[in-house]
C-alpha positions in Angstrom: -4.3 -17.4 26.5 -5.5 -14.0 25.5 -8.7 -14.0 23.5 -10.6 -10.9 22.3 -14.2 -9.9 21.9 -13.4 -8.7 18.4 -10.5 -8.3 16.0 -8.2 -5.4 16.9 -9.3 -5.6 20.6 -5.7 -5.6 21.7 -4.7 -9.3 21.8 -1.4 -8.8 19.9 -0.3 -5.8 22.0 -1.2 -7.4 25.3 0.7 -10.6 24.5 3.7 -8.5 23.5 3.5 -6.5 26.7 3.3 -9.7 28.8 6.3 -11.2 27.0 8.4 -8.1 27.6 7.3 -7.8 31.3 8.3 -11.4 32.0 11.5 -11.2 29.9 12.4 -8.2 32.0 12.1 -10.5 35.1 14.7 -12.8 33.5 12.1 -15.4 32.9 12.1 -17.7 29.8 9.0 -16.7 27.8 7.7 -17.2 24.3 4.7 -16.0 22.3 2.4 -18.4 20.5 -0.4 -17.9 18.0 -1.9 -21.3 16.8 -3.4 -19.8 13.6 -2.9 -16.4 12.1 -4.4 -14.9 9.0 -2.2 -12.1 7.7 -0.4 -10.8 4.7 2.3 -9.3 6.9 4.9 -12.0 7.5 8.5 -12.4 8.7 11.3 -14.8 7.9 12.5 -16.8 11.0 16.0 -17.9 11.9 15.0 -21.5 11.1 14.2 -20.5 7.5 10.4 -20.4 7.7 7.6 -17.8 7.6 5.4 -16.6 10.4 3.1 -13.7 11.0 4.9 -10.5 11.5 3.1 -9.8 14.8 4.6 -13.0 16.2 8.1 -11.8 15.2 7.4 -8.6 17.1 6.2 -10.6 20.1 9.4 -12.7 19.9 11.4 -9.4 20.0 9.4 -8.5 23.1 10.3 -11.8 24.7 13.9 -11.2 23.7 14.1 -14.5 21.7 14.7 -15.2 18.0 11.6 -15.6 15.9 10.8 -19.3 15.3 8.2 -21.1 13.2 6.8 -22.8 16.3 5.5 -19.4 17.5 2.9 -19.4 14.6 2.5 -23.0 13.3 -0.4 -22.2 10.9 -0.3 -19.0 8.8 -3.1 -18.3 6.3 -2.2 -15.8 3.5 -5.3 -14.9 1.5 -5.2 -15.0 -2.3 -8.8 -14.0 -2.6 -12.0 -13.8 -0.5 -12.4 -17.6 -0.5 -8.8 -18.9 -1.0 -5.6 -18.7 0.9 -2.1 -20.1 0.9 -1.7 -22.5 3.9 1.7 -22.3 5.6 2.4 -25.0 8.1 5.5 -24.9 10.4 6.9 -22.1 8.2 6.5 -23.8 4.8 3.8 -23.3 2.2 1.7 -26.4 1.9 -0.8 -25.4 -0.8 -3.6 -22.9 -1.6 -7.0 -24.0 -0.3 -10.5 -22.9 -0.6 -12.2 -22.2 2.7 -14.2 -25.5 2.6 -11.1 -27.5 1.9 -9.2 -25.9 4.7 -12.1 -26.7 7.1 -11.7 -30.4 6.3 -7.9 -30.0 6.8 -8.3 -28.6 10.3 -7.8 -31.8 12.3 -4.3 -32.1 10.7 -3.7 -28.4 11.3 -4.5 -29.0 15.0 -1.9 -31.7 15.2 0.7 -29.4 13.7 -0.4 -26.7 16.3 -0.1 -29.1 19.2 3.3 -30.3 18.0 4.7 -26.8 18.1 3.0 -26.1 21.4 4.5 -29.2 23.0 8.0 -28.2 21.8 7.6 -24.7 23.3 6.4 -26.2 26.6 9.6 -28.2 26.8 11.7 -25.1 26.2 10.1 -22.1 28.0 8.9 -21.4 31.5 5.9 -19.3 30.3 4.0 -19.2 27.0 1.6 -16.4 26.2 -0.9 -17.6 23.7 -2.8 -15.2 21.4 -6.2 -16.1 19.9 -7.6 -14.8 16.6 -10.7 -12.7 16.1 -13.4 -13.7 18.6 -14.1 -17.0 20.3 -17.8 -16.4 19.9 -18.0 -16.9 16.2 -20.6 -19.6 16.3 -20.2 -20.5 12.6 -16.5 -21.1 13.1 -16.5 -23.1 16.4 -16.6 -26.6 14.9 -13.0 -27.6 14.2 -11.7 -24.3 15.8 -8.0 -24.3 16.4 -7.5 -20.6 16.9 -9.4 -19.8 20.1 -11.4 -22.1 22.5 -10.7 -25.2 20.3 -7.0 -24.7 21.1 -7.6 -23.7 24.7 -9.5 -26.9 25.4 -6.9 -29.1 23.6 -4.1 -27.5 25.6 -6.2 -27.1 28.7 -5.1 -23.5 29.4 -6.8 -20.6 31.1 -8.1 -17.7 29.1 -8.5 -13.9 29.7 -10.8 -12.0 27.4 -9.8 -8.4 26.3 -12.2 -5.8 24.9 -11.7 -2.4 23.3 -13.8 0.2 25.2 -12.8 2.9 22.7 -15.1 1.4 20.1 -18.1 1.5 22.5 -20.2 -1.3 23.9 -17.5 -2.9 26.0 -19.9 -4.5 28.5 -22.1 -5.9 25.8 -19.1 -7.3 24.1 -17.7 -9.0 27.2 -21.1 -10.4 28.5 -22.2 -11.4 25.1 -18.9 -13.2 24.3 -19.0 -15.1 27.6 -22.7 -16.1 27.2 -22.0 -17.5 23.7 -19.4 -19.9 25.1 -20.1 -23.4 26.3 -20.0 -24.1 30.0 -16.6 -25.7 29.8 -15.3 -22.8 27.8 -16.7 -20.3 30.3 -15.1 -22.2 33.2 -11.6 -21.6 31.7 -12.1 -17.8 31.5 -10.3 -16.4 34.5 -10.8 -12.7 34.0 -11.3 -9.7 31.7 -9.1 -6.9 30.5 -10.6 -3.6 29.3 -8.4 -1.9 26.7 -7.9 1.7 25.3 -9.7 3.5 28.1 -9.7 7.3 28.1 -11.1 9.5 30.9 -11.8 9.3 34.6 -11.6 5.7 35.8 -14.0 6.4 38.7 -16.8 6.9 36.1 -16.1 3.4 34.8 -16.1 1.7 38.2 -19.9 1.1 38.5 -19.8 -0.7 35.2 -16.9 -2.9 36.4 -18.7 -3.7 39.6 -21.8 -4.7 37.6 -19.7 -6.8 35.2 -18.0 -8.7 37.9 -21.2 -9.4 39.7 -23.0 -10.4 36.5 -20.3 -12.8 35.3 -18.5 -13.9 38.4 -15.2 -13.0 36.5 -12.8 -10.3 37.8 -11.6 -7.4 35.7 -7.9 -7.8 36.0 -7.0 -4.4 34.5 -8.1 -1.3 32.6 -5.4 -0.4 30.1 -5.1 3.2 29.0 -5.3 4.4 25.4 -1.6 4.6 24.4 -0.8 7.3 21.9 2.1 7.1 19.5 2.8 3.5 20.2 5.1 2.6 17.4 4.6 -1.1 16.7 3.8 -2.7 13.4 0.1 -3.4 12.9 -0.8 -7.1 12.3 -2.6 -6.7 9.0 -4.0 -3.2 8.6 -3.0 0.4 8.0 -3.2 2.2 11.3 -4.9 5.6 11.1 -3.0 6.9 14.1 0.3 6.5 12.4 -0.5 7.3 8.8 0.0 10.9 8.1 2.3 13.4 9.8 0.8 16.7 10.8 3.6 19.0 9.8 2.9 21.5 7.0 6.5 22.3 6.0 6.8 22.7 2.3 10.1 21.0 1.9 9.0 17.7 3.5 9.1 14.6 1.4 5.6 13.5 0.2 5.2 9.8 -0.4 2.1 8.0 -1.8 1.4 4.3 -1.5 -1.6 2.7 -3.3 -3.6 0.5 -1.0 -3.9 -2.7 -2.9 -6.6 -5.4 -2.1 -3.8 -8.0 -1.4 -1.1 -5.6 -0.2 1.5 -7.5 1.8 4.2 -6.4 4.3 3.0 -2.8 4.7 5.4 -2.9 7.7 7.9 -1.8 5.1 6.5 1.7 5.5 6.3 1.9 9.3 9.5 4.0 9.8 8.5 6.3 6.9 5.2 7.2 8.6 6.9 7.7 11.9 9.6 10.0 10.5 8.8 13.7 10.9 10.3 14.9 7.6 8.0 12.6 5.6 4.3 12.8 4.8 3.1 9.3 3.9 -0.3 9.0 2.3 -2.0 5.6 1.8 -4.1 6.3 -1.3 -7.1 4.0 -1.9 -8.3 5.3 -5.3 -11.9 5.8 -6.3 -14.9 5.2 -4.0 -15.8 2.2 -6.2 -12.3 0.8 -5.8 -12.3 1.4 -2.1 -15.2 -1.1 -1.7 -12.8 -3.9 -2.8 -10.0 -3.1 -0.4 -9.5 -5.5 2.4 -6.1 -4.5 3.6 -7.0 -1.0 4.8 -7.6 -0.3 8.5 -10.0 2.2 9.9 -9.8 4.9 12.6 -11.3 4.9 16.0 -14.7 5.9 14.6 -14.7 3.1 12.0 -14.1 5.4 9.1 -11.4 5.4 6.4 -11.0 9.1 6.3 -7.2 8.9 6.9 -6.9 7.2 3.5 -6.7 9.8 0.8 -9.2 9.6 -2.1 -8.9 10.8 -5.6 -7.4 12.9 -7.1 -3.8 11.7 -6.5 -2.1 14.4 -4.5 1.1 15.9 -5.7 4.0 13.9 -4.3 7.7 13.3 -4.6 7.6 9.5 -4.6 5.1 6.7 -5.4 5.9 3.3 -3.8 4.3 0.2 -5.2 4.2 -2.2 -2.3 4.4 -6.0 -2.0 1.4 -8.1 -3.0 0.2 -11.6 -2.3 -1.6 -11.7 -5.7 0.5 -9.6 -8.2 -1.7 -10.2 -11.2 -5.0 -9.3 -9.4 -3.4 -6.2 -7.8 -2.0 -5.1 -11.1 -5.4 -5.4 -12.7 -6.8 -3.3 -9.8 -4.1 -0.6 -10.4 -5.2 -0.4 -14.0 -8.9 -0.2 -13.0 -8.1 2.7 -10.7 -6.1 4.5 -13.4 -2.8 4.2 -11.5 -0.8 3.5 -14.7 -1.8 7.0 -16.0 -1.0 8.6 -12.6 2.4 7.0 -12.4 3.3 8.0 -16.0 2.2 11.6 -15.3 4.2 11.6 -12.0 7.3 10.5 -13.9 6.8 13.1 -16.6 6.9 15.8 -13.9 10.2 14.3 -12.6 8.8 12.3 -9.7 10.4 9.1 -8.4 9.0 5.6 -8.2 10.0 2.6 -6.1 8.7 -1.0 -6.4 9.2 -3.5 -3.5 8.9 -7.2 -4.2 5.5 -7.6 -5.9 5.8 -3.9 -6.8 9.0 -4.7 -8.6 7.3 -7.3 -10.7 4.4 -4.9 -11.5 6.9 -2.3 -12.9 8.3 -4.8 -15.4 7.0 -5.9 -18.8 5.8 -9.4 -18.4 4.7 -11.7 -15.5 4.6 -15.4 -16.5 2.7 -17.9 -14.3 3.2 -21.2 -16.1 2.6 -23.2 -12.9 -0.6 -21.5 -11.8 0.9 -20.1 -8.7 -1.5 -17.2 -8.6 -4.2 -18.1 -11.1 -4.9 -19.9 -14.4 -3.7 -16.8 -16.3 -0.3 -17.8 -17.7 0.9 -14.3 -18.7 0.1 -10.8 -17.6 1.5 -7.6 -19.0 3.2 -5.4 -16.5 3.4 -1.6 -16.4 6.4 -1.7 -18.7 8.4 0.9 -16.8 11.4 -1.4 -16.3 12.9 -3.7 -18.9 12.5 -6.8 -16.8 10.4 -10.0 -17.0 9.3 -12.2 -14.1 8.5 -15.9 -13.9 6.5 -17.0 -10.9 7.5 -20.2 -9.2 5.8 -22.5 -6.7 9.0 -22.5 -4.7 9.2 -19.5 -2.5 12.4 -17.6 -1.6 12.6 -17.1 2.2 15.7 -15.5 3.6 17.0 -12.9 6.0 19.6 -10.8 4.2 22.6 -8.6 5.1 23.7 -6.9 1.9 25.2 -3.8 0.3 23.4 -2.1 -2.7 25.3 0.3 -4.9 22.7 3.0 -5.5 22.9 6.6 -6.7 26.5 7.0 -5.7 25.9 5.4 -2.2 26.5 2.0 -0.8 23.3 1.1 1.1 24.0 -1.2 4.1 20.7 -3.1 4.4 19.5 -5.8 6.7 16.2 -7.0 5.3 14.5 -10.1 4.1 13.1 -11.8 1.0 9.7 -13.4 0.7 8.7 -13.9 -2.9 7.6 -16.6 -5.4 9.3 -15.5 -8.6 12.5 -14.6 -10.3 13.1 -11.5 -12.4 15.7 -10.9 -15.1 16.6 -8.1 -17.5 15.2 -8.4 -21.0 17.8 -9.5 -23.5 16.6 -7.3 -26.3 16.5 -3.5 -26.4 13.6 -1.8 -24.7 12.0 1.7 -24.7 12.7 2.0 -21.0 16.4 0.9 -20.6 17.1 -0.6 -17.2 20.2 -1.6 -15.3 20.7 -4.1 -12.6 22.1 -2.7 -9.4 25.1 -4.4 -7.9 24.1 -6.2 -4.7 26.6 -8.1 -2.6 26.0 -9.8 0.8 24.8 -13.0 2.3 21.7 -14.9 3.4 21.7 -15.2 7.1 19.4 -18.2 6.7 17.4 -19.7 3.9 14.2 -21.5 3.6 14.5 -25.0 2.2 11.8 -24.2 -0.4 14.3 -22.2 -2.4 16.3 -24.0 -5.0 17.6 -21.1 -7.0 20.6 -20.2 -4.8 22.6 -21.5 -2.0 23.5 -19.5 1.1 26.0 -16.9 0.2 25.1 -16.9 -3.5 23.8 -13.9 -5.5 20.8 -12.4 -3.6 18.1 -9.8 -3.6 17.7 -8.5 -7.2 17.5 -4.7 -7.5 17.0 -2.6 -10.6 17.1 1.0 -11.7 15.9 2.8 -14.8 18.7 4.4 -16.8 17.1 7.9 -16.3 17.4 7.4 -12.5 13.7 7.9 -11.7 12.7 4.3 -10.9 14.2 1.9 -8.4 12.9 -1.6 -7.6 14.1 -4.3 -5.1 13.0 -7.6 -3.8 14.2 -6.6 -0.4 11.6 -6.0 2.3 12.8 -3.8 5.2 14.9 -1.5 3.0 13.7 1.6 4.9 14.2 0.1 8.4 17.8 1.3 8.9 18.6 5.0 8.9 21.6 4.9 6.6 19.9 3.4 3.5 16.7 5.3 4.3 18.4 8.7 4.3 20.2 7.9 1.1 17.0 6.9 -0.7 15.1 10.0 0.6 18.0 12.2 -0.6 17.6 10.7 -4.0 13.9 11.3 -3.9 14.2 15.0 -2.8 17.6 16.5 -2.5 18.0 19.1 0.3 14.7 18.2 1.9 14.4 19.1 5.6 16.3 16.8 7.9 14.5 14.5 10.2 14.7 15.2 13.9 13.5 11.7 15.0 15.2 9.4 12.5 16.3 6.0 14.0 16.5 2.3 13.1 13.2 0.4 13.3 14.6 -2.0 15.9 15.4 0.8 18.3 12.0 2.4 17.8 10.3 -1.0 18.4 12.3 -1.7 21.5 11.6 1.7 23.0 7.8 1.2 22.4 7.9 -2.3 23.9 9.5 -1.0 27.0 7.0 1.8 27.3 4.1 -0.7 26.6 5.4 -3.0 29.3 5.7 -0.2 31.8 2.1 1.0 31.1 0.6 -2.5 31.3 2.5 -3.3 34.5 1.0 -0.2 36.0 -2.6 -0.9 35.0 -2.8 -4.7 34.9 -2.8 -6.7 38.1 -0.1 -9.2 37.2 -0.2 -10.9 40.6 -4.0 -11.4 40.3 -3.5 -12.7 36.8 -1.0 -15.3 38.0 -3.1 -16.2 41.0 -6.1 -16.8 38.8 -4.1 -19.0 36.4 -2.7 -20.9 39.4 -6.2 -21.5 40.7 -7.2 -22.8 37.3 -4.4 -25.3 37.2 -5.0 -26.4 40.7 -8.7 -27.2 40.1 -9.9 -30.7 39.8 -8.1 -33.1 37.5 -5.6 -30.5 36.2 -2.5 -31.3 38.1 -1.2 -33.7 35.5 -2.2 -31.4 32.6 -0.2 -28.6 34.2 2.9 -30.8 34.3 2.4 -31.8 30.7 1.7 -28.4 29.2 3.6 -26.0 31.3 2.5 -22.4 32.1 0.2 -21.4 29.3 -1.2 -17.9 29.9 
């Protein structure tokens, strides 16, 4: 099991690397994260929902994403409440105290998934969450040492040296663990090192002597690693450095409950696009939880007011559409968008962004809040009704758009259905023709059967606004090129355009090569073997398989 001294220490990336390394050896391997808190999620082949990071790790392992890879997913509604997803299906929204009482049942669900994986795969690489040294969260823990002790698996602890204080992080984390928890730590990994390794060696020697634990590897700082971030906007990949005037400038508002920002990964990697995540006023920035920070802990890569001139504004997905719509109005985005449209700019809404662009959002069942109706931005003549039943599906479809047929492989994750208004409207809107099929479908959905009409998409009659429920619409080059041509005809061509799957696979291969070079895999396996061979663990090893 890979645990970290902090969030963003490198747990997700290291598990992905190990999955690809072992998959390259033709070994049967799977990722596993007992509990994840994230607004970036993916639809699995068995019709459920897991953290997007685990879907990426599944790709690294060359297996199809499955709900057992992430049995508990927490999707925050607010600072104190989250939707609880168990084995891929939404259970309910719970306050933090209510979920704490539910944790014994959550652990049972976690262990059920873990047992099934142990019966199927030779190796399981487990990822912790945050830090195991959060004393206030240790009781009832199912994400870190609580799981490690239940599954009786060895642990390595990874720390990010680039943030500073790596030795304090490692020693402090270890010292805050109980003796039984310390005993299952088989080694350390130092991540994101830059410089002369010989200058670090005295510190490594001291650490090993102080703790009795080996440093199994020092991983280098990897530049331009193009993998989706778990739940933050990565400063390293946000804004291209080119100054060409004919590049396509895109602005995305950073919403407090922004979800699936992985939709924009390929856009921020493409060299003919300048993508800016705009956080609004300083006051509004204090409320933002979704934004990441750069290596120095700042948010300078996120643009501040005023809104820069751009060709396209994209309203992203949202876990709480009503609250994020209120936030947009607080920040004056409705004025910015209207001005942008008056100057001929384009606007796209994805999923929750589609709902915001409409006229009315009805929440009769209290899916998001007690507010039963919210007025949208009124830019598309559509109304949305939220439903407790969530649409979960991977989709292959064709969208007739601006004279093109977009061939899209994407996915739907939304709790709501939108429709055109029956009466006339000041902003006439047409429904785009979408044909295709669901590759799978979550059993929560009751609105359509596999193969029925899918993935609503709309366009304003003036051709300036487009909206779709489909996530991943930019992931393939053909639809992305057609949409960017609509945004800015005759813009400079990209020299590095590709499909997201190809980009991710290339990065995973590069990551695996670098980790293989700088992590002592043989020493890691030997340490895990010694752990399992220690007193009274022979039977446990047979029951639980190779958990690393």
